[in-house]
C-alpha positions in Angstrom: 129.1 109.0 105.1 129.7 105.8 107.2 133.0 104.1 106.2 133.3 100.5 107.0 135.9 99.3 109.5 136.8 96.5 107.0 137.4 97.3 103.3 137.7 94.3 101.2 138.5 96.3 98.1 140.3 99.4 97.6 138.3 102.3 96.3 139.2 102.0 92.5 138.1 98.4 92.7 134.9 99.5 94.5 134.1 101.9 91.6 134.7 99.3 89.1 132.6 96.9 91.0 129.7 99.3 91.6 129.8 100.5 87.9 129.6 96.7 86.8 126.7 96.1 89.4 124.8 99.2 88.0 125.3 98.1 84.4 124.0 94.6 85.3 121.0 95.8 87.1 120.3 98.3 84.5 120.2 95.4 81.9 118.1 93.4 84.4 115.6 96.2 84.8 115.2 96.6 81.1 114.4 92.9 80.9 111.8 93.3 83.8 110.4 96.2 82.1 109.8 94.3 78.8 108.2 91.4 80.9 105.9 93.8 82.7 105.0 95.5 79.3 104.1 92.1 77.9 102.0 90.8 80.8 100.2 94.0 81.6 99.8 95.8 78.3 100.4 92.9 76.0 102.7 95.1 73.9 106.4 94.9 72.9 109.1 97.0 74.5 109.1 99.3 71.4 105.5 100.2 72.1 105.6 100.5 76.0 106.7 104.0 76.3 103.7 105.4 74.4 101.4 103.3 76.3 102.7 104.4 79.6 102.2 108.1 78.6 98.4 107.6 78.5 96.5 108.9 81.3 94.4 105.8 81.8 97.6 103.8 82.4 99.1 106.4 84.9 99.1 104.3 88.0 100.6 101.2 86.2 103.2 103.6 84.7 104.2 104.8 88.1 104.2 101.2 89.7 106.3 99.9 86.8 108.8 102.9 87.1 109.2 102.2 90.8 110.0 98.6 90.3 112.5 99.5 87.6 114.1 102.1 89.7 114.4 99.7 92.7 116.3 97.3 90.5 118.6 99.6 88.6 119.2 102.3 91.4 118.5 100.7 94.6 120.1 97.2 94.4 123.7 98.1 93.1 124.8 99.9 96.3 123.1 97.4 98.6 124.8 94.5 96.9 128.2 96.3 97.1 127.6 97.1 100.7 127.2 93.4 101.5 130.5 92.7 99.6 132.7 95.2 101.2 131.3 95.5 104.8 130.4 93.2 107.7 127.7 96.0 108.5 126.3 96.7 105.1 123.4 99.0 106.2 125.6 100.9 108.6 127.9 101.3 105.6 125.0 102.7 103.6 124.2 105.2 106.3 121.1 103.6 107.7 121.2 104.4 111.5 118.7 105.7 114.2 120.9 108.2 116.1 119.3 111.5 114.9 117.5 114.5 116.2 114.2 116.0 115.2 116.1 119.4 114.9 118.3 117.9 112.2 115.2 117.2 110.1 113.9 120.6 110.8 117.0 122.1 109.3 117.2 119.7 106.5 113.5 120.9 105.6 114.7 124.5 105.6 117.7 123.6 103.4 115.4 121.9 100.9 113.2 125.0 100.7 116.3 127.2 100.1 117.6 124.9 97.6 114.5 125.3 95.5 115.1 129.0 95.3 118.8 128.4 94.3 117.8 125.8 91.7 115.2 128.1 90.2 117.8 130.9 89.9 120.3 128.6 88.4 117.6 127.3 85.9 117.6 130.9 84.5 121.2 131.0 84.2 121.3 127.5 82.6 118.7 128.7 80.1 121.0 131.5 78.9 124.0 129.3 78.2 124.2 129.2 74.3 124.3 126.0 72.5 125.1 125.1 68.8 121.9 124.9 66.9 121.9 121.1 66.4 122.6 120.7 70.2 119.8 123.0 71.1 117.4 121.1 69.0 118.3 117.9 70.6 118.2 119.5 74.0 114.7 120.8 73.4 113.6 117.5 72.1 114.7 115.9 75.4 113.0 118.5 77.4 109.7 117.9 75.5 110.0 114.2 76.2 110.4 115.2 79.8 107.4 117.3 79.7 105.2 114.6 78.3 106.3 112.3 81.2 105.4 115.1 83.7 101.9 115.5 81.9 101.3 111.8 82.4 102.4 112.0 86.2 100.3 115.1 86.6 97.2 113.1 86.1 95.8 112.7 89.7 92.0 112.8 89.3 91.4 111.7 93.1 93.1 112.0 96.4 94.0 108.3 96.3 95.9 108.9 93.0 97.8 111.7 94.6 98.8 109.5 97.6 100.0 106.8 95.3 101.9 109.3 93.2 103.6 110.6 96.4 104.8 107.2 97.2 105.9 106.2 93.7 107.1 109.5 92.3 108.4 111.4 95.4 109.3 108.6 97.9 110.6 105.8 95.9 113.1 107.7 93.7 114.4 109.6 96.8 115.2 106.3 98.4 116.7 104.5 95.5 118.6 107.4 94.1 120.2 108.2 97.3 121.2 104.8 97.8 123.1 104.8 94.4 124.6 108.4 94.5 125.2 109.4 98.0 125.6 105.9 99.8 127.2 104.3 96.7 129.3 106.5 94.6 130.0 109.4 96.9 132.2 107.7 99.5 134.0 105.9 96.6 134.8 109.2 94.8 135.8 110.8 98.1 138.1 107.9 98.8 139.6 108.0 95.3 140.2 111.8 95.2 140.9 111.9 99.0 138.9 115.1 99.0 135.3 115.3 100.3 134.9 118.5 98.2 135.7 116.7 94.8 134.0 113.6 95.8 130.8 115.4 96.4 131.1 117.4 93.2 131.7 114.5 91.0 128.9 112.7 92.4 126.7 115.7 92.0 127.7 115.9 88.3 126.9 112.3 87.7 123.6 112.6 89.5 122.6 115.4 87.2 124.0 113.7 84.0 121.8 110.6 84.6 118.7 112.7 84.4 119.5 113.6 80.7 118.2 117.0 80.9 120.4 119.9 79.6 118.2 122.8 80.9 118.1 121.2 84.2 121.7 120.2 84.3 123.2 123.0 86.5 120.3 123.2 89.0 120.6 119.4 89.5 124.3 119.7 90.1 123.7 122.1 92.9 120.9 120.0 94.4 123.2 116.9 94.2 125.9 118.9 95.9 123.6 120.0 98.7 122.5 116.4 99.2 126.1 115.4 99.3 126.8 117.9 102.0 123.9 116.6 104.0 125.1 113.0 103.8 128.7 113.9 104.5 128.0 116.1 107.7 124.9 114.3 108.8 126.3 110.7 108.3 122.8 109.4 108.0 121.0 108.6 104.8 117.6 109.1 106.3 118.3 112.9 106.1 118.9 112.5 102.4 116.0 110.5 101.7 113.8 113.2 103.6 115.5 116.0 101.6 115.0 114.4 98.4 111.4 113.2 99.1 110.4 116.8 100.3 111.8 118.3 97.0 110.0 115.8 94.9 106.8 116.0 97.0 106.6 119.8 96.7 106.6 119.3 92.8 103.8 116.6 93.1 101.7 118.8 95.4 102.0 121.7 92.8 101.0 119.4 90.1 98.0 118.1 92.0 96.9 121.7 93.0 97.2 122.8 89.4 95.1 120.0 88.3 92.4 120.8 90.8 92.4 124.5 90.0 92.8 124.0 86.0 96.1 125.9 85.9 98.6 125.1 83.1 101.1 122.5 84.1 103.8 124.1 82.0 103.5 127.2 84.0 103.8 125.2 87.2 106.9 123.6 85.9 108.5 126.9 85.0 110.9 126.9 87.9 113.1 129.9 86.8 113.4 132.6 89.4 115.4 135.9 89.6 119.1 135.8 89.9 119.1 137.6 93.2 116.9 135.0 94.8 119.8 132.5 94.2 122.2 134.8 95.8 120.0 135.2 98.8 119.5 131.5 99.0 123.3 130.9 99.1 123.6 133.1 102.2 120.7 131.3 103.8 122.2 127.8 103.0 125.5 128.7 104.5 123.7 129.6 107.8 121.6 126.5 107.7 124.6 124.2 107.1 126.3 125.8 110.0 123.4 125.0 112.2 123.1 121.4 110.7 126.8 120.7 111.4 126.5 121.8 115.0 123.5 119.6 115.4 125.3 116.7 113.8 128.4 117.2 115.8 127.7 115.0 118.8 127.6 112.0 116.5 131.0 112.3 115.1 134.0 110.4 116.2 136.3 112.6 114.2 135.2 116.2 113.1 135.0 116.0 109.3 136.6 118.5 107.0 135.3 119.3 103.5 138.9 119.6 102.0 140.9 117.0 103.7 140.2 113.4 104.4 141.5 111.6 107.5 143.5 108.6 106.4 144.6 105.5 108.3 148.2 104.1 108.0 147.1 101.8 105.2 145.8 104.7 103.2 142.0 103.9 103.7 139.6 106.4 105.1 139.3 106.6 108.8 135.9 105.5 110.2 134.2 108.8 111.0 130.8 106.9 111.8 128.9 106.8 114.9 
């Protein structure tokens, strides 16, 4: 990640400010959602969810969700970066110093992460829950599946392209801005440990999706995204990683719709446990290659377990 040369606030203050901004923009996004529901569908907010699940409103639903995500996930970190840094977009990790080779390695990391996530989904499924919790968790999964079914409606190629933009690309940008560019550097600064900062951010990233049966796989995905951001020091790699992961799901759904396959079967991502073990070894090798490819852009070699500090206690700039 890119640490600013001038920190107006210490890390606990940054966390409080980011949480406040996130809460405020979440409330604003709810207001925008209600207004869009009124002007587009002429229904109150209480009826909007059911309307947006209908196939004939699929594109409107995707567009509205994109606008809401931009406000609730994208804006908090951007505003915070403008407050704490004279170079806000460098603070967020937007820079142009990169290699095609790095993107190639990230693409392979993405594919390996899918194998790991599928294996972890099988483990997650086997963790017992009290009956009342299991019922609630299953109800949340059913709601998620309804949303997937609505998203899967792509009768034409143009629908497919629009879905790629709104369901794959937009969430990749906005979620990476909030979690990797926003929360992760703060948690690393508070804990003074890149390892714990990345892990805490990954847990938060998973929790915000409100899916018990996908909780552990999303922690793993969040941790891998965190490592890419920490070692690559460029948010474009994260956006590419996240987009590719989402896009592969959209492509699967589109192909299933064309062939008449069951969407439920397509969404069953559980894989054998040994696939996950194999993926871990592959990921270790890929990250070694990614670190080597990223090394020319470091000022100070980063460590996963220690954080270089300045005399005033703030993190050293390990940017470009």
